[in-house]
N, C-alpha and C positions, 0 to 999 in steps of 0.2 A: 081057089081063089079066096074063100073065105076067112083061111087060115091065115093068107099071106096080109089081108085086110086088118085082121085082129093083131096080127105080130106088128104092123105098122103102127096102128094105134097104140099099142103098148110100148114100141118104141119113141113115140112122139110124147107121149105120157109122160115117161120117164126124163124125156130132156126137159119137158116143161117143169116137171117137178124139180128136178135138179136146178136147172136156171133161178126157180122159186127160193129154193135153199141158198144158194148164192148170194143173190140179192138179199135176205135176209142177215146172212153173215156181214156182208158190206154194210149194211143199215145198221146192226148193232156193234160192228166194229167203230165206226163213226160215232157212234153215240157213246161207247165205251171211250173213245179219244176225247170228245167233248167235256164227257164229265169229269175225267184225269184232268183236264187244264181247266175247270171249273174252280173255282174260289170255295173248298169246302162245301160245295153243293152235294156230292155223291158220296154215300158211304162207301166204305170198302165192299160190304156184301154187295152193294148194286154192282160194282167195277166188276167183282169177280163172279156173279151172275151172269153178266154180259159178256166176259171172258168165256165163260165154260159152254155158254149158247152160240158163241162164235166158231167153237170147236166142234161142237157137236151138229150144228149148221154145216161145218164143213164137211164133216163125216157123212152126214146123209145126203151130201152133194155128189160126192164121190160114189157112193153106194149105186145113188139113181143114174149116174154116167153110166156106172159098169153094167146096169141092169138096161139101160138103152144100148150099149155095146153087145150084149149078150143075143137080146131081141133082134138086134140086126144081123148079127151072126146066124140067128135061128131062122129070120125071113131069108138070106141069102141061101141057106141050104136047102130052104124048103121050094124056092123057085130054082134052084138047081135040079133039083129030084123030078 
């Protein structure tokens, strides 16, 4: 029973973290788009930094979503046993 609760918490935590990284990617993408449309306000380095941040956030989001899926599968197999 305790193991199932721990696995459920692990799954929930991974989903929350994945959602946070997805929100960060959206926010940074919108910020980058705003910088690109501004008249000379943003430097190229800032736009590149934001683009890389979006990419990294998407990768972390996918990794945490996969972790949540694996935790769910582990919890299901623990319940079946």
